[in-house]
A tleap script that builds the chain and sets N, CA, C and O, in Angstrom:
source leaprc.protein.ff14SB
mol = sequence {
  NMET ILE ARG CYS GLY TRP CYS GLY HIE PRO
  THR GLU PRO GLN ARG CYS GLY HIE CYS SER
  HIE ARG ASP PRO GLU LEU PRO TRP ILE GLN
  ARG GLY GLU GLU VAL PRO LYS VAL ALA VAL
  GLU ASN GLY ARG PRO ALA LEU ASP PRO ALA
  ASP ILE ALA ARG ARG LEU ALA GLU ALA ARG
  ALA ALA ILE GLY SER PRO ALA THR VAL ALA
  ARG ILE ALA GLU TYR LEU ASP VAL SER GLU
  ARG THR VAL ARG ARG TRP GLN GLN MET ALA
  CVAL
}
set mol.1.N position { 133.628 97.974 68.403 }
set mol.1.CA position { 134.874 97.454 68.929 }
set mol.1.C position { 135.102 98.046 70.325 }
set mol.1.O position { 134.754 99.192 70.611 }
set mol.2.N position { 135.702 97.209 71.179 }
set mol.2.CA position { 136.047 97.630 72.537 }
set mol.2.C position { 137.520 97.316 72.786 }
set mol.2.O position { 138.165 96.641 71.984 }
set mol.3.N position { 138.039 97.810 73.899 }
set mol.3.CA position { 139.393 97.459 74.307 }
set mol.3.C position { 139.271 96.277 75.263 }
set mol.3.O position { 138.554 96.354 76.261 }
set mol.4.N position { 139.977 95.175 74.959 }
set mol.4.CA position { 139.912 93.967 75.776 }
set mol.4.C position { 140.430 94.265 77.183 }
set mol.4.O position { 141.495 94.858 77.350 }
set mol.5.N position { 139.675 93.854 78.173 }
set mol.5.CA position { 140.079 94.047 79.563 }
set mol.5.C position { 141.194 93.121 79.994 }
set mol.5.O position { 141.812 93.344 81.034 }
set mol.6.N position { 141.463 92.083 79.214 }
set mol.6.CA position { 142.509 91.116 79.547 }
set mol.6.C position { 143.851 91.519 78.953 }
set mol.6.O position { 144.861 91.544 79.656 }
set mol.7.N position { 143.867 91.839 77.646 }
set mol.7.CA position { 145.145 92.115 76.980 }
set mol.7.C position { 145.284 93.550 76.481 }
set mol.7.O position { 146.390 93.981 76.154 }
set mol.8.N position { 144.182 94.298 76.415 }
set mol.8.CA position { 144.247 95.690 76.002 }
set mol.8.C position { 144.147 95.935 74.507 }
set mol.8.O position { 144.214 97.084 74.072 }
set mol.9.N position { 143.989 94.891 73.710 }
set mol.9.CA position { 143.894 95.057 72.261 }
set mol.9.C position { 142.452 95.321 71.838 }
set mol.9.O position { 141.527 94.877 72.517 }
set mol.10.N position { 142.239 96.032 70.734 }
set mol.10.CA position { 140.885 96.241 70.221 }
set mol.10.C position { 140.282 94.916 69.767 }
set mol.10.O position { 140.960 94.092 69.154 }
set mol.11.N position { 138.998 94.722 70.075 }
set mol.11.CA position { 138.357 93.457 69.743 }
set mol.11.C position { 136.847 93.606 69.699 }
set mol.11.O position { 136.300 94.650 70.052 }
set mol.12.N position { 136.190 92.555 69.266 }
set mol.12.CA position { 134.734 92.479 69.321 }
set mol.12.C position { 134.317 92.147 70.759 }
set mol.12.O position { 135.103 91.540 71.487 }
set mol.13.N position { 133.114 92.521 71.189 }
set mol.13.CA position { 132.698 92.287 72.575 }
set mol.13.C position { 132.510 90.818 72.963 }
set mol.13.O position { 132.564 90.492 74.149 }
set mol.14.N position { 132.290 89.923 71.992 }
set mol.14.CA position { 131.994 88.529 72.332 }
set mol.14.C position { 133.252 87.747 72.729 }
set mol.14.O position { 133.234 87.033 73.732 }
set mol.15.N position { 134.332 87.865 71.970 }
set mol.15.CA position { 135.560 87.119 72.217 }
set mol.15.C position { 136.719 87.924 71.663 }
set mol.15.O position { 136.636 88.477 70.566 }
set mol.16.N position { 137.818 87.989 72.439 }
set mol.16.CA position { 138.982 88.746 71.986 }
set mol.16.C position { 139.681 88.004 70.855 }
set mol.16.O position { 139.992 86.820 70.984 }
set mol.17.N position { 139.924 88.688 69.766 }
set mol.17.CA position { 140.615 88.092 68.633 }
set mol.17.C position { 142.112 87.976 68.857 }
set mol.17.O position { 142.801 87.321 68.075 }
set mol.18.N position { 142.628 88.596 69.906 }
set mol.18.CA position { 144.063 88.557 70.162 }
set mol.18.C position { 144.410 87.531 71.243 }
set mol.18.O position { 145.279 86.686 71.030 }
set mol.19.N position { 143.748 87.592 72.389 }
set mol.19.CA position { 144.091 86.677 73.498 }
set mol.19.C position { 143.071 85.548 73.666 }
set mol.19.O position { 143.290 84.642 74.471 }
set mol.20.N position { 141.966 85.584 72.925 }
set mol.20.CA position { 140.923 84.550 72.898 }
set mol.20.C position { 140.087 84.431 74.167 }
set mol.20.O position { 139.372 83.441 74.325 }
set mol.21.N position { 140.150 85.403 75.081 }
set mol.21.CA position { 139.251 85.360 76.232 }
set mol.21.C position { 137.823 85.566 75.749 }
set mol.21.O position { 137.569 86.358 74.842 }
set mol.22.N position { 136.895 84.842 76.365 }
set mol.22.CA position { 135.505 84.878 75.908 }
set mol.22.C position { 134.797 86.181 76.236 }
set mol.22.O position { 134.027 86.662 75.405 }
set mol.23.N position { 135.008 86.765 77.369 }
set mol.23.CA position { 134.291 87.972 77.752 }
set mol.23.C position { 135.275 89.109 77.987 }
set mol.23.O position { 135.649 89.367 79.131 }
set mol.24.N position { 135.705 89.795 76.927 }
set mol.24.CA position { 136.699 90.842 77.094 }
set mol.24.C position { 136.207 92.047 77.889 }
set mol.24.O position { 137.012 92.884 78.298 }
set mol.25.N position { 134.884 92.147 78.117 }
set mol.25.CA position { 134.335 93.246 78.909 }
set mol.25.C position { 134.420 92.970 80.407 }
set mol.25.O position { 134.379 93.908 81.202 }
set mol.26.N position { 134.536 91.718 80.807 }
set mol.26.CA position { 134.446 91.323 82.205 }
set mol.26.C position { 135.419 92.057 83.133 }
set mol.26.O position { 134.976 92.540 84.175 }
set mol.27.N position { 136.721 92.171 82.820 }
set mol.27.CA position { 137.610 92.883 83.741 }
set mol.27.C position { 137.192 94.331 83.986 }
set mol.27.O position { 137.339 94.838 85.098 }
set mol.28.N position { 136.670 95.003 82.954 }
set mol.28.CA position { 136.214 96.381 83.128 }
set mol.28.C position { 135.002 96.414 84.053 }
set mol.28.O position { 134.911 97.267 84.935 }
set mol.29.N position { 134.073 95.484 83.847 }
set mol.29.CA position { 132.859 95.419 84.662 }
set mol.29.C position { 133.213 95.115 86.118 }
set mol.29.O position { 132.657 95.722 87.033 }
set mol.30.N position { 134.141 94.171 86.333 }
set mol.30.CA position { 134.535 93.807 87.695 }
set mol.30.C position { 135.202 94.975 88.429 }
set mol.30.O position { 135.080 95.099 89.648 }
set mol.31.N position { 135.904 95.825 87.683 }
set mol.31.CA position { 136.546 96.994 88.293 }
set mol.31.C position { 135.567 98.146 88.495 }
set mol.31.O position { 135.901 99.151 89.122 }
set mol.32.N position { 134.364 97.994 87.962 }
set mol.32.CA position { 133.377 99.058 88.065 }
set mol.32.C position { 133.651 100.203 87.111 }
set mol.32.O position { 133.206 101.328 87.338 }
set mol.33.N position { 134.382 99.922 86.044 }
set mol.33.CA position { 134.726 100.946 85.057 }
set mol.33.C position { 133.900 100.743 83.794 }
set mol.33.O position { 133.412 99.649 83.510 }
set mol.34.N position { 133.763 101.823 83.056 }
set mol.34.CA position { 133.060 101.742 81.780 }
set mol.34.C position { 133.967 101.064 80.755 }
set mol.34.O position { 135.169 101.327 80.709 }
set mol.35.N position { 133.388 100.201 79.945 }
set mol.35.CA position { 134.154 99.500 78.918 }
set mol.35.C position { 134.577 100.509 77.850 }
set mol.35.O position { 133.722 101.141 77.229 }
set mol.36.N position { 135.902 100.668 77.626 }
set mol.36.CA position { 136.340 101.647 76.626 }
set mol.36.C position { 136.027 101.194 75.202 }
set mol.36.O position { 136.304 100.060 74.810 }
set mol.37.N position { 135.453 102.101 74.458 }
set mol.37.CA position { 135.152 101.846 73.051 }
set mol.37.C position { 136.368 102.229 72.217 }
set mol.37.O position { 137.125 103.128 72.584 }
set mol.38.N position { 136.548 101.543 71.098 }
set mol.38.CA position { 137.654 101.806 70.188 }
set mol.38.C position { 137.065 102.178 68.842 }
set mol.38.O position { 136.210 101.473 68.307 }
set mol.39.N position { 137.533 103.295 68.300 }
set mol.39.CA position { 137.058 103.714 66.986 }
set mol.39.C position { 137.604 102.758 65.933 }
set mol.39.O position { 138.788 102.424 65.939 }
set mol.40.N position { 136.744 102.330 65.043 }
set mol.40.CA position { 137.139 101.422 63.975 }
set mol.40.C position { 137.666 102.249 62.814 }
set mol.40.O position { 136.989 103.150 62.319 }
set mol.41.N position { 138.872 101.935 62.390 }
set mol.41.CA position { 139.472 102.644 61.267 }
set mol.41.C position { 139.303 101.818 59.998 }
set mol.41.O position { 139.404 100.592 60.022 }
set mol.42.N position { 139.049 102.495 58.912 }
set mol.42.CA position { 138.951 101.800 57.635 }
set mol.42.C position { 140.340 101.434 57.155 }
set mol.42.O position { 141.321 102.099 57.488 }
set mol.43.N position { 140.414 100.390 56.386 }
set mol.43.CA position { 141.698 99.964 55.849 }
set mol.43.C position { 142.258 98.781 56.604 }
set mol.43.O position { 141.554 98.111 57.359 }
set mol.44.N position { 143.541 98.534 56.386 }
set mol.44.CA position { 144.200 97.386 56.990 }
set mol.44.C position { 144.522 97.658 58.456 }
set mol.44.O position { 144.826 98.796 58.813 }
set mol.45.N position { 144.463 96.644 59.307 }
set mol.45.CA position { 144.815 96.849 60.709 }
set mol.45.C position { 146.318 97.089 60.859 }
set mol.45.O position { 147.121 96.634 60.043 }
set mol.46.N position { 146.675 97.807 61.908 }
set mol.46.CA position { 148.089 98.077 62.169 }
set mol.46.C position { 148.799 96.790 62.562 }
set mol.46.O position { 148.203 95.902 63.171 }
set mol.47.N position { 150.066 96.698 62.213 }
set mol.47.CA position { 150.859 95.524 62.560 }
set mol.47.C position { 151.359 95.647 63.989 }
set mol.47.O position { 151.763 96.728 64.418 }
set mol.48.N position { 151.334 94.556 64.719 }
set mol.48.CA position { 151.811 94.524 66.097 }
set mol.48.C position { 153.247 93.998 66.099 }
set mol.48.O position { 153.463 92.831 65.773 }
set mol.49.N position { 154.245 94.833 66.460 }
set mol.49.CA position { 155.639 94.388 66.433 }
set mol.49.C position { 155.905 93.150 67.288 }
set mol.49.O position { 156.735 92.320 66.919 }
set mol.50.N position { 155.223 93.011 68.412 }
set mol.50.CA position { 155.424 91.831 69.261 }
set mol.50.C position { 154.919 90.570 68.563 }
set mol.50.O position { 155.550 89.517 68.643 }
set mol.51.N position { 153.782 90.680 67.880 }
set mol.51.CA position { 153.232 89.540 67.152 }
set mol.51.C position { 154.140 89.161 65.988 }
set mol.51.O position { 154.358 87.979 65.721 }
set mol.52.N position { 154.662 90.160 65.303 }
set mol.52.CA position { 155.578 89.905 64.185 }
set mol.52.C position { 156.842 89.217 64.681 }
set mol.52.O position { 157.300 88.248 64.075 }
set mol.53.N position { 157.411 89.711 65.782 }
set mol.53.CA position { 158.624 89.100 66.338 }
set mol.53.C position { 158.369 87.652 66.732 }
set mol.53.O position { 159.225 86.790 66.529 }
set mol.54.N position { 157.188 87.381 67.300 }
set mol.54.CA position { 156.832 86.013 67.695 }
set mol.54.C position { 156.729 85.108 66.473 }
set mol.54.O position { 157.239 83.987 66.488 }
set mol.55.N position { 156.074 85.582 65.417 }
set mol.55.CA position { 155.926 84.780 64.195 }
set mol.55.C position { 157.272 84.497 63.547 }
set mol.55.O position { 157.522 83.383 63.085 }
set mol.56.N position { 158.146 85.511 63.512 }
set mol.56.CA position { 159.477 85.308 62.931 }
set mol.56.C position { 160.290 84.314 63.767 }
set mol.56.O position { 160.989 83.467 63.211 }
set mol.57.N position { 160.204 84.410 65.083 }
set mol.57.CA position { 160.940 83.488 65.952 }
set mol.57.C position { 160.441 82.056 65.779 }
set mol.57.O position { 161.238 81.118 65.740 }
set mol.58.N position { 159.128 81.888 65.677 }
set mol.58.CA position { 158.566 80.547 65.460 }
set mol.58.C position { 159.040 79.972 64.128 }
set mol.58.O position { 159.373 78.790 64.038 }
set mol.59.N position { 159.069 80.809 63.098 }
set mol.59.CA position { 159.513 80.343 61.783 }
set mol.59.C position { 160.985 79.934 61.831 }
set mol.59.O position { 161.353 78.886 61.300 }
set mol.60.N position { 161.829 80.754 62.465 }
set mol.60.CA position { 163.251 80.417 62.567 }
set mol.60.C position { 163.468 79.123 63.335 }
set mol.60.O position { 164.316 78.312 62.964 }
set mol.61.N position { 162.707 78.928 64.397 }
set mol.61.CA position { 162.834 77.701 65.195 }
set mol.61.C position { 162.395 76.478 64.389 }
set mol.61.O position { 163.009 75.416 64.486 }
set mol.62.N position { 161.354 76.625 63.609 }
set mol.62.CA position { 160.845 75.499 62.825 }
set mol.62.C position { 161.773 75.156 61.657 }
set mol.62.O position { 161.935 73.989 61.301 }
set mol.63.N position { 162.377 76.184 61.070 }
set mol.63.CA position { 163.238 75.963 59.905 }
set mol.63.C position { 164.595 75.412 60.306 }
set mol.63.O position { 165.126 74.513 59.655 }
set mol.64.N position { 165.148 75.949 61.369 }
set mol.64.CA position { 166.473 75.498 61.790 }
set mol.64.C position { 167.564 76.469 61.406 }
set mol.64.O position { 167.315 77.657 61.198 }
set mol.65.N position { 168.780 75.952 61.314 }
set mol.65.CA position { 169.977 76.777 61.176 }
set mol.65.C position { 169.998 77.719 59.985 }
set mol.65.O position { 170.082 78.927 60.202 }
set mol.66.N position { 169.930 77.256 58.743 }
set mol.66.CA position { 170.011 78.231 57.654 }
set mol.66.C position { 168.648 78.874 57.363 }
set mol.66.O position { 168.052 78.624 56.315 }
set mol.67.N position { 168.160 79.701 58.292 }
set mol.67.CA position { 166.849 80.331 58.125 }
set mol.67.C position { 167.004 81.598 57.292 }
set mol.67.O position { 167.093 82.699 57.835 }
set mol.68.N position { 167.034 81.439 55.989 }
set mol.68.CA position { 167.176 82.575 55.083 }
set mol.68.C position { 165.838 83.293 54.938 }
set mol.68.O position { 164.790 82.768 55.313 }
set mol.69.N position { 165.895 84.489 54.395 }
set mol.69.CA position { 164.674 85.256 54.161 }
set mol.69.C position { 163.729 84.474 53.256 }
set mol.69.O position { 162.520 84.456 53.483 }
set mol.70.N position { 164.276 83.834 52.239 }
set mol.70.CA position { 163.440 83.062 51.315 }
set mol.70.C position { 162.737 81.904 52.018 }
set mol.70.O position { 161.554 81.660 51.783 }
set mol.71.N position { 163.459 81.193 52.876 }
set mol.71.CA position { 162.847 80.047 53.584 }
set mol.71.C position { 161.816 80.514 54.604 }
set mol.71.O position { 160.779 79.874 54.777 }
set mol.72.N position { 162.100 81.641 55.287 }
set mol.72.CA position { 161.134 82.187 56.241 }
set mol.72.C position { 159.871 82.626 55.505 }
set mol.72.O position { 158.758 82.369 55.962 }
set mol.73.N position { 160.050 83.289 54.366 }
set mol.73.CA position { 158.904 83.737 53.565 }
set mol.73.C position { 158.056 82.559 53.112 }
set mol.73.O position { 156.827 82.612 53.162 }
set mol.74.N position { 158.710 81.509 52.677 }
set mol.74.CA position { 157.975 80.322 52.248 }
set mol.74.C position { 157.224 79.693 53.418 }
set mol.74.O position { 156.070 79.291 53.269 }
set mol.75.N position { 157.865 79.604 54.569 }
set mol.75.CA position { 157.244 79.008 55.753 }
set mol.75.C position { 156.020 79.822 56.200 }
set mol.75.O position { 154.987 79.250 56.548 }
set mol.76.N position { 156.139 81.153 56.189 }
set mol.76.CA position { 155.051 82.022 56.645 }
set mol.76.C position { 154.032 82.333 55.548 }
set mol.76.O position { 153.005 82.961 55.806 }
set mol.77.N position { 154.323 81.890 54.326 }
set mol.77.CA position { 153.454 82.122 53.177 }
set mol.77.C position { 153.248 83.616 52.920 }
set mol.77.O position { 152.129 84.077 52.697 }
set mol.78.N position { 154.360 84.358 52.957 }
set mol.78.CA position { 154.374 85.780 52.625 }
set mol.78.C position { 155.537 86.021 51.660 }
set mol.78.O position { 156.322 85.111 51.392 }
set mol.79.N position { 155.644 87.233 51.145 }
set mol.79.CA position { 156.738 87.538 50.215 }
set mol.79.C position { 158.037 87.811 50.987 }
set mol.79.O position { 158.017 88.120 52.178 }
set mol.80.N position { 159.150 87.692 50.285 }
set mol.80.CA position { 160.443 87.991 50.892 }
set mol.80.C position { 160.506 89.458 51.300 }
set mol.80.O position { 161.106 89.802 52.319 }
set mol.81.N position { 159.894 90.304 50.512 }
set mol.81.CA position { 159.851 91.725 50.844 }
set mol.81.C position { 159.142 91.946 52.179 }
set mol.81.O position { 159.586 92.758 52.990 }
set mol.82.N position { 158.052 91.235 52.407 }
set mol.82.CA position { 157.315 91.345 53.666 }
set mol.82.C position { 158.182 90.882 54.835 }
set mol.82.O position { 158.192 91.518 55.889 }
set mol.83.N position { 158.908 89.782 54.655 }
set mol.83.CA position { 159.780 89.280 55.726 }
set mol.83.C position { 160.838 90.313 56.070 }
set mol.83.O position { 161.091 90.558 57.250 }
set mol.84.N position { 161.463 90.924 55.073 }
set mol.84.CA position { 162.479 91.945 55.339 }
set mol.84.C position { 161.885 93.146 56.071 }
set mol.84.O position { 162.512 93.685 56.983 }
set mol.85.N position { 160.698 93.562 55.685 }
set mol.85.CA position { 160.032 94.686 56.372 }
set mol.85.C position { 159.687 94.305 57.813 }
set mol.85.O position { 159.854 95.117 58.724 }
set mol.86.N position { 159.208 93.083 58.024 }
set mol.86.CA position { 158.886 92.612 59.375 }
set mol.86.C position { 160.142 92.545 60.230 }
set mol.86.O position { 160.094 92.881 61.413 }
set mol.87.N position { 161.266 92.119 59.660 }
set mol.87.CA position { 162.500 92.050 60.429 }
set mol.87.C position { 162.911 93.434 60.915 }
set mol.87.O position { 163.435 93.565 62.021 }
set mol.88.N position { 162.686 94.453 60.120 }
set mol.88.CA position { 162.993 95.816 60.550 }
set mol.88.C position { 162.059 96.278 61.652 }
set mol.88.O position { 162.482 96.978 62.572 }
set mol.89.N position { 160.782 95.893 61.569 }
set mol.89.CA position { 159.793 96.301 62.570 }
set mol.89.C position { 160.003 95.595 63.903 }
set mol.89.O position { 159.742 96.168 64.960 }
set mol.90.N position { 160.466 94.371 63.856 }
set mol.90.CA position { 160.540 93.528 65.069 }
set mol.90.C position { 161.828 93.741 65.851 }
set mol.90.O position { 162.086 93.009 66.806 }
set mol.91.N position { 162.633 94.710 65.480 }
set mol.91.CA position { 163.910 94.938 66.171 }
set mol.91.C position { 163.683 95.445 67.563 }
set mol.91.O position { 164.642 95.693 68.293 }
savepdb mol mol.pdb
quit
């Protein structure tokens, strides 16, 4: 894993899984810097609060006015407990 030169997120060298740029090493190479390696941790990846906030906002916009936790959970295909935890993280 490397750090993407475009968005800064950890990714595979072929294509960034976060911003979808094809050559995440290119900005580092163009700057004449060494591509930073990222240690791979076992287990689940950390949650990105910005990504969570974006997903919650998209769900609320798609659902409309009475966007309850239950309706958001159904729309995102996650549990209501997960939605409540995400709402706390995305503040």
